[in-house]
C-alpha positions as CSV (number, residue, x, y, z in Angstrom):
1,M,-13.1,21.4,0.2
2,V,-16.3,20.1,1.8
3,L,-16.8,17.6,-1.0
4,L,-13.3,16.3,-0.5
5,E,-13.9,15.8,3.2
6,I,-17.2,14.0,2.4
7,I,-15.4,11.7,-0.1
8,R,-12.5,11.1,2.4
9,D,-15.0,10.2,5.2
10,L,-17.0,8.0,2.8
11,F,-13.8,6.0,1.9
12,G,-12.9,5.9,5.6
13,Y,-16.2,4.4,6.5
14,V,-16.0,1.9,3.6
15,A,-12.5,0.8,4.9
16,L,-13.9,0.6,8.4
17,V,-16.8,-1.6,7.5
18,T,-14.8,-3.9,5.1
19,T,-12.1,-4.3,7.9
20,I,-14.8,-5.4,10.3
21,I,-16.3,-8.0,7.9
22,G,-13.1,-9.0,6.2
23,L,-11.9,-11.9,8.3
24,M,-15.1,-12.5,10.2
25,P,-16.3,-15.3,7.9
26,Q,-13.0,-17.1,8.4
27,I,-13.2,-16.7,12.2
28,Y,-16.7,-18.2,12.1
29,K,-15.7,-21.1,9.8
30,T,-12.6,-21.9,11.8
31,Y,-14.7,-21.9,15.0
32,K,-17.4,-24.1,13.5
33,T,-15.1,-26.6,11.9
34,K,-12.5,-26.5,14.7
35,S,-9.8,-26.6,12.0
36,A,-7.3,-24.0,10.9
37,R,-5.2,-26.3,8.8
38,D,-5.8,-24.4,5.6
39,L,-4.9,-21.0,7.0
40,S,-1.5,-19.8,6.2
41,S,0.5,-18.8,9.3
42,L,2.5,-16.4,7.2
43,M,-0.7,-14.7,6.0
44,L,-2.0,-14.4,9.5
45,W,1.3,-12.9,10.9
46,N,1.4,-10.6,7.9
47,C,-2.1,-9.3,8.7
48,F,-1.0,-8.8,12.3
49,V,2.1,-6.8,11.4
50,C,0.2,-4.8,8.8
51,A,-2.6,-3.9,11.2
52,S,-0.2,-3.1,14.0
53,S,1.8,-0.8,11.7
54,W,-1.3,1.0,10.4
55,L,-2.6,1.3,14.0
56,I,0.7,3.0,15.1
57,Y,0.6,5.2,12.1
58,G,-3.0,6.2,12.8
59,V,-2.2,7.1,16.4
60,I,0.8,9.1,15.4
61,V,-1.1,11.1,12.7
62,K,-4.2,11.3,14.9
63,D,-6.4,9.7,12.2
64,K,-9.5,8.2,13.9
65,M,-10.6,6.1,10.9
66,V,-7.2,4.5,10.4
67,T,-6.9,3.9,14.2
68,I,-10.3,2.4,14.7
69,S,-10.3,0.2,11.6
70,N,-6.9,-1.2,12.4
71,I,-7.8,-1.9,16.1
72,L,-10.5,-4.1,14.6
73,A,-8.2,-5.6,12.0
74,L,-5.6,-6.3,14.7
75,G,-8.3,-8.0,16.8
76,T,-9.4,-10.3,14.0
77,S,-5.8,-11.2,13.3
78,I,-5.2,-12.0,16.9
79,V,-8.3,-14.2,17.1
80,L,-7.3,-16.1,13.9
81,I,-3.7,-16.6,15.2
82,F,-5.1,-18.0,18.5
83,Q,-7.5,-20.3,16.6
84,K,-4.7,-21.5,14.3
85,R,-2.5,-22.4,17.3
86,K,-5.4,-23.9,19.3
87,Y,-6.8,-26.1,16.5
88,D,-3.5,-27.1,14.9
89,N,-2.2,-28.3,18.3
90,H,-5.3,-30.5,18.9
91,K,-4.5,-32.7,15.9
């Protein structure tokens, strides 16, 4: 059982780290270029709904890894949605 918990936690940390870095390069590139033209609104809203749903699930089942990683995923989705709206409206 201890080995399974270690493996579970390891995958939880991998998910947490990859969630943190997943959209960060896109946020940075969008900020630097001041352009979000190539970002799909459907993809951004899908990421938002997905992270929101997983966040609610994580809270309900009291899973810290799911909750934390999806708070971060939700945050990156929100940043990109705002960037898309801001930079698309400037053109």
